[in-house]
N, C-alpha and C positions, 0 to 999 in steps of 0.2 A: 384191296377191298376196304380197308379202314379209311383211306383217302377218299374213295368214292362215297363211302357212307357219310363222311363229314360234309363233303360238298353237297351231296344229295339231301342231307338232313336240313341244311340251311335253306336250300331251295324248296324242299317239301314243306317246311314250316310256313314260308311265305305263301306257297301255293295252297296249303291247307286253309289258311286264313282267307285267302282269295276265294277259294271254292266255297267255304262256309258262308262268306258274305254273298257269294254268287247264289247259294241256296236261298238266302234271305231275299235276294233280289228277285229271283224267279217266283218265290212264294208271294212276295208283295205284288209282282206283276199279275200273277194269276188272280190274286185277291182283288186287284183294282180293275182289271179289264177282262178277266175270264179267258176261256180257251175256245170260244165260239167265234163269231164274226170279227169283232174288234181285235181279239187276241190273234186270230189268223192274219189280219191285215198288218198288225204291228210286227209279228214275227216274220212275215214275208219281207216287209220293208227293212227290217233289222238284218236279215240274212244277206241281202244283196251286197252291201259294202264289203262284207267279209269274203264273199265270192270273188269280187273284183280284186281285192287285196291278195287273195290266194293266186289269182291269175297273174297279177303284176309283180308281187313281191315276196310273200311269205314263203312259198316253196323255194324261190331262188335264194332267200336268206340262208336257210339251213343247208342247202345243197351246194351253193356256189359262193355266196358272199363270205360266209364264215371261213371256209378254207382259203379264199383269196386274201382276206384280211390277215389271217395267220401267216401266209407266205410273205405278205408285204412287211409284216412286223419282223419276220425272221431275216429278210434279205435286203430290204430298202435301207439306205443309209440313215434316214431319219426315223427308223423304226415304224414306217408305214403311216406316219402322221399326215403327210400331204395326200396320200391315197385315200385315207378315211375322210378327209375334208372334201375332196372331190366327190366321193361317194355320197356323202350326206347332202351336198349341194344338188347333185343330180336327182336324188330321191325327192328332195323338197320341191323342186321345180316341176318334176313330172307329176307328182301326186296332187299338187295344187291344180294343175291343168285337168287332170283326170277327174278330180272331185267336181270341178265346175261343169265339165261336160256331162258327168253322170247326173247331176241335178237337172240339167236340161233334158236329159233322156229318160227321166224317171218313169213316165208312162210306158215307154217301150220296154224298160227293164221289168216293170211289174207284169206287163203282158207276157213277157218271155218266161217268167218264173212261175206263173200261176195259170190256172184254168178258169179264171173268172171273166165274166162278161164286162168288157170295157165300159159299158154304160151303167153298170151297177154301182150302188153306194159303197159296197165293200172295195171295189176297184178304185173308186175316187178317193176313199180314205187312205188306202194303201199308198197311192201316188203322193198324196200330201205328206204322209208320214215319211216316205222315202226322201222327199225333197228336204225335209228337216234333218234327216239322219245321214244322208250321203256326204255332207261336208266333212264328216269325221274321217273320211278316207285319208285326207292329207295329214291329220294329226296322228292317227293310228299308225300310218306308214312310217312317218318320221320317228315316232316312238319305237317302232319295231327295229328300225335300223340302229337307233341309239342302243337298244337292248342287245342287239347282236354284237355291237362294238364293246359293250360292257362284258359280255360273256367271253370274248377273246382275251379280256384282261383278267379273267377269273373273278369278276365281280358279278355274282349271281343274285345278290339280295334284292336290289332295286327292281330288276325285271320281274321278279316273282312277287314283290310286295306292291308295286305300282297299281296293278289291277284292283287291289283292295280299295284304294281311293275312288277309282271309277265306280265300283259297286256301291260304295257308300253314297256317292252323289246320286246315282240312279235310284237307289232305295228311297232317298229323301224325295226325289221327284215323284215317284209312284205313290208314296204315302201322301204327298200333297195332292196328287190327282184323286186319290181315294177320298179325300176330304172335300175338295172343291170341284172335282170333275163331274162329268155326266154319266159315269159308270160304263157299262158294257154295251149300251144300246147305240148302234150305229146311227140311228135317226136322230139321236139327241146330242151327239158329240158336236162341239163347235170347232171353229178354226183355232180358237184359243186353247181348247183342250188338246187338240192334236199338236199344236206348237209346244205346249208344255211337255208332252210325252216325247216328241221328236227332238226338240232343242235340248231338253234335259238329258236325253241319251247322249247327244253329241258333246255336251259340256263334260260329262263323265270321261269321255275319251280325251278331251283336251287336258283335263287334270292329270290323267295317266301319262300322257306324252310329256307334260311339263316335268313330272317327277323323274322320268328317265333322262331327259336332257340335262337337268340339274345334276343328277347322279354322274352322268358322263363327264360333266365339267369338273366335278369334285374328284373324279378319277384321274384328272390331269389333262383332259382333252379340251382344247380351245378351238371353237368352231370359227374358221375363216372361210367365207365363200370362195370357192375356186371354180372358175369356168373354163380352165384349160383342160378340157375333157379329152384332148388327144393323149394325155398322160393318165387317163382313168382306166386304161386297159379294157375299154368297152368291147374291143374285138375278142379278147380272151374270155371276158364275161359272157358275151353273146354266144360264143361258140359252145361254152359249157352250159349256159342258161337256156339255150333254145330247147334243149331236151327236157329240162325241168318245166319250162313253160308248156311244152307239149303234154307232159304228165298232168299238169294242173288243168289244162284245157279238157283233157279226157275225164278227169275226176269231176270237173265242174259240169260237164255234160250229164254225167250220172246224177249229180246233185240236182240239176235242173229237172231231170226226169222225175226224181224223187219228190220234189216240191210240187210239180204239176200233178202227180198221182195223188199226193196227200191233199192238195187243194180241191181236187175233184171229189175225193171221199168226204171232205168237209162240207161240200155243197149238198151231198146226199144225206149225211148224218151230222148235224151240228155238234161240235165238240169232239169230232173224230177226224180232224183234218191236220193242218200244218202245226197247230199248237201242241197237240199231244206228241207228234213226231219230234218237234223241237225240244220240248221240255224233257221227254224221255231220253233223247240223245244227249242233252246236257248232263243229265244224271249219269248216263252210261260213260261219258267222257271224264267224269270226276275222278275215279280211281287212277285212270291213265294220266290225267292232268297233274295229280298230286305226286305220283311216284314215277310214272313213265317219262313224262316231260322233264322232270328233274334229273333223272339218270341220263337221258339222251343229251340234255344241254351240257352236262359235265363230260359226257363220253365223246361227243363229236370232235371238239378241239383236240383232245388227247389222241384220238385215233388219227386225226389229220396230221398231227405232228409225227406220230409213229410211222405213218405211211411216207411222209416226206423224208424221214431218216432211214427208211428201209427196214424198220423193225416190225415185220409181219407177225412174229410170235406175239408181240405185245398187242397187235390188232386183234388177233384171235383171243388172247386172254382177256382183253378189255370187253370184247363182245360177249364172250361166255359168262363173265362175271356180271355184266349188265343184264343179260337175259335171266339169269338165275335170281338176281336181286329183284328185278321187276316182277317175275312170276311168283316169287315167294309171297308177294302181297296180292297179285291179281287172281291167283287160283282160288283162294277162299272167298274173295270178294265176288268173283263171277258166280260161284255157287249160291252165295247169299242173295245176289240180285235175282237169280232165277227163282228163288224160294220166296223172298220178302218184297218183291216189287211193289205190290199195292200197299203193303204196310209202310213202305218208305214214302210213297207219294201222297197218301191220304193226309198225314200231318202237314205236309209241305203245301199241297195244292188244293185241299178240300175246304176252302174258306171263301167268303165274300161272293164275288161274281161267279165262282167256280163251285160246282156241287161235288159231293163225295163220290157220286157215280162217275163224274168226269175224271176225278183224281184216281179212282180205281182203274179206269181205262188207261191212263198214262202209266200206271204201275204194271198193267198187263203188257204194254209195249216194252217197258223196261225189263220185264222178265225175259222176253225174247232176246233183247239186246245183250243180256248176260251171257248168252252163248258165244258172242263175238268178242268178249273182252280180252281173253288170252291171245287168240290168233291176231287180233288187231294190234295189240301191244308188240308182239313178236314181229309182225309185219313192219311196223314203224322202226323198230330197232334194226331190222335187216336193211332197210333203205339207207340208213346212215353208214352202213358198211360201204355201199357203193359210193355215197357222197364223199366219204373220207378218201376214197381212191381217185376222186376227181371224175368219176363216171356218173354222168347225169342222164345218159342215154338208156341204159338198161332199166332203170326204174320206170321210164316212160312205157316200155313194152310190158313190164310187169303190171304197172298201173292200168294200162289199156286192157290187158287181159282180165284183171280183177274187176274193172268197171263194166266190161262187156258181160261177164258172168253175172254181176250184180243186176245189170239192166235186164238180162234175159229172165232171171228169176223174179225180178220185180214185176215185169209185164205178165209173166206166167201166173204168179200168185194173185196179181190184181184181177186177172181174167176169171179166176176160179173162186176167189173169196168174195163174200158180200162186202159192201162198203164199210160196214161196222168193223171189219177185221182187216181192212186194207193196210193200215199203218203197221199193224202187227206183222203182216206179210212183208212189208218193206224192211222191217227189222230182221226177219228171218233170212231174206235174200242177202242182206248185208253180212250176216254171220257166215253164210255159206261161201260167199265170195271171198271174204278175207281169210277164211280157213284154207281155201284152195290157193289163194294168193300167197299166203305165208309159206306153204309147202314149196311152191315154185321159186319164190325169192330165196329161200334157204338153200335149195339145190344150186341155184345160179351163183349166189354169193360164196358158197362153199368152194365152188370150182375156182373162183378168183383168188382166194387167200389160202388155198391148201387145206380146206376143211374147217368146219366151225364146231367140231366136237359134238356132233348130233347125238351120238350114243350117250355121252355123259349128261348132256342137257335133258335128253329124253328120260333117263333114269331119275334125274333130279325132279322133273315134272311129275313123274309117276309117284314118287315119294310125297310130293306136295299135295297131290290129289288124294292120296291115301290118308294123309294127315288132316285134310279138310273134310273128309266124309263124315266124321262125327259131328262137325259143325253144321253140315247140311241137315243131318238127321235131327239135331237139336232144334234147328230153325223150323223144320217141318212140323215137329212135335209142338212147338210153341204156337204156330199158326193154327193147327188143328185143335188144340186144347182151348185157346182163347176164343176162337170163333165158335166152338161147340158150346162153351160154357156161357159166354157173354153175348153171343150173336155175331153179326157182321162186323166189319172193320170200320170203326169210327176213330176219332182222334185218340181217345184214351186207350182203346184196344190196340191200336196200331203202335202206340208208344210202348205198351207192355210187350208186344211181340218183338219189337226192335230191341228192347232192353235185354230180353232173354235170348232170342235167336241171333241178334246182331252183336250185342255187347258181350254176353257170356260166351257166345259162339266163337268170337275172335279170340277171346282168352283161352278157350278150349283148344283152338287151332294152334296158338303159340305154344301151349303146353305140350300138345302131342308132337308138333314139329320139333320142338326142343328135345323131347325124348327120342325122336327118330334121328336126331343129330343132323338136321338140315343146316349146313353152315351159314347160309344167309339169315335164317331165322335166329340162329344162335348169336350171330353178330348183332342183330337188332336188339334181341333180349339183353345181351351183355351190355350194349351201349346204354339202354334205358336203365338197367340195374346200376351201372356206374353213376349215372346222373342222379338217380334217386338216392344212392348212397352218399353223394356229396351233400 
């Protein structure tokens, strides 16, 4: 536990700064271009390269590449050095080609991901932005491979801190646009304005990749291009990765449906389309990104080593400890998101080209997403159990089932809800799907490793929710009192609600959980107390 806490704390610190600067980034974005037409066009163009990367690389990295690098380091005579050089060479060549082809196919990609008229100004702007943003595919992908190689060396700092530089660059770009750009009016934006937004976004990714490559070199890795791909174990990687690619294809089909439904809602009600979905989802991902990703990044290499050495007791112990550690943070935060959604989003997004009403709607979507936080985090942890076992096929079927449920509920809720509530319905469908998906994944993973301690984890979660109830009550009281006494939520009222409901609420949770002797919270409190004592 202490080892995991130390590793996770290093990563969580970098991720926290990254997410805080990410907050500033999205705040400046909403201030500069709003959440209506231009905001939707930018967010659609920005989402596409990440969808392509998910399809080509990111899912394979965590499920296939990391375990294969670990095996190469353990069994190859050179400690896996030549294998890593071949891997980085292959990734660089493939991603440069894909980036070039994607730029040429930008109109087709925008048409695929949105419900916009190809002759409209919004479509034209989105295509131009995509052509400026899509080249980042090559740089982001190479940086991701370098980050995975750093993780196998237990070097977690750079992969968690590099996105900070990316955020700082993009923040500067959007601030510059806010000063010299044409604002949020699609009819007024020029090619120069769009180039500033798109190229500036790509430059941020270039800086992030450069930090990771330099960190890898400092870790002792020297890159020498190797094209002897017959020794790159592509057959083994393909055999394992084909199922992961299948999983990514399934999830990306679900994402494509989501963006199309959101873009259609945005056509009917400006400010209620892709941008509210994107910005609320980013905030929803923040707690998981700070704690969940940090724990998973430290957990997967250790579970992979334990599986390779036949230590399944250690696999079960690692998983159980990870779930309890992640949920000790996710449980209170999920309740706070459900209560404080608009109070969180108004100070962040209610400025400039974005109105307070637009920001409140983003907060309403975030409230619904709060339902999904705990099941989503557990679901992601469960997938790593299969990946550590070298099983990339089972997650495809689990992911297909989860995506199918999500799609059914998205279409159903879209058909019964008015356009103003469509994006909230998308968030509710997401929560239902991942709740059911987590149950299925737990049952299947438990069968593979001889049980995952469901009773013990369930009891721990029950105690965490009981400890978090006073926090939720305090947050509700703060919202009711402040809005009753001072009126609706503006910037100042939201800050007051957050200080009482969020700040004091989390302190209250830590106190109650400490008194209830929840080990994970006691470990966190003890670690903080020792550092303060020093």
